[in-house]
N, C-alpha and C positions, 0 to 999 in steps of 0.2 A: 587495630587501631593498636594501641600501644597495651604494651604487658604488664599484669598487675604484679607491682613492686612487694616484697612483703615488708609486711608493720617492724619496726624497728622497738626492741624490745629496749622497757626503758630502765633496765641498768647502763646500760650503754652510754645515757642520755650526758652523764657525766664526764666522761672520756673525749665524747666529743667536745663536748665546752671547753675542756682544758685544750685540744687542740689548736678551737679555733681561737682560744686565747695567747696561747704563743705564738700564733701567725699572725698577730696584729700589728699590723702600721703605726696606726696612731692611737691615742689616748682618748680623745677628747672626738666625739663625735655626736650628731644630733637626731643623725639616721638609727643608730641602733641601740640609743642613751647609754654608749658607753659599756654593753655589753657584751660588743664582736659577733652577734649574730640578734638579725632580726624576728623570728623564733622557732614552730617549729610546722615540717606541713602536715599534710594529711597522713603520709606515711608514718608519721613520727621522727622525721629526721629532721635537723636542725637546717639553719637555711644563713649563712652565713653572711653579713653583711660587707658589702662588695664594693664598700666606701673607705672601710678603713682595715678590712682585714688580706690576707695574700691568699685569694681565694684559690688560686692550685696549687697553694704549700698545705693549703688545711685538704686537699683532694687527695695529695701524695700520702701526708700524715693520715688519712682517714683508711686508705688502701692498706696500709702499712699495719694497720689497728685490725681490719679486718683478715688479713692473709696470717695475723696471727694468734687470733682469735678463732678456736673451731666453731663457736656455736654459729659466730659469722663469718664466717668464710662456710660454714653451709648454707646457708640464708641468700647471700649476695656474694659469695665468691665466683660466680659463672658470670655475673655482669662485669667486673673487672676483668677479667679473664678475654671475653670476647671482645672488650675493648681494646687491650691490648694487642692482641690476634687480629687485628681490621689495620689498627693503626703498621701492622708489620708489612701486611700484603698491600697498604694504601701506598707505602714507599718505596716496594720492589716494583709494584704494578707499573711507576710514575718513572723510575730508573731503567727499567727493563723497554720499555716503548722508545722513548727519546723523544717523542714528537716534538719537546718542545724546544731543543737546538736544535731538530732539522730545520723544523720551521723560519727558526733566526737566521740558520745559515741563507735559507732561500731568499727571505724580504733583503738579504743585504745584498744577495747578489743581484734581484729586479733593481736595487738602487743604484746600483756599482752601472747596471745598465742602461739604467736610466741617462747619469750624468754622464754619462762617454758616448 
């Protein structure tokens, strides 16, 4: 099933809250009571509010923080590296195959033959 994610040490929660505060899009929010986060999950990781926070921006900030913090890089570095590698290979496969382009050309030809 799913892999066990290491528990985040408490000393890094403060920085996580700062990152969330930097990426807030609204100051008033009833969902998170104006904090920017809902709470923490079972792995002691902050759960940002999707209504008033740029969640993708938070992830980018957190990735940068993990990369520059040796203790966190040791715990979580593999998770972020795998995502980057998977994104790179997916893009390469999509471009290399070119099936989407070929299919649209075939469809266009069949439409022309039906009309003429």
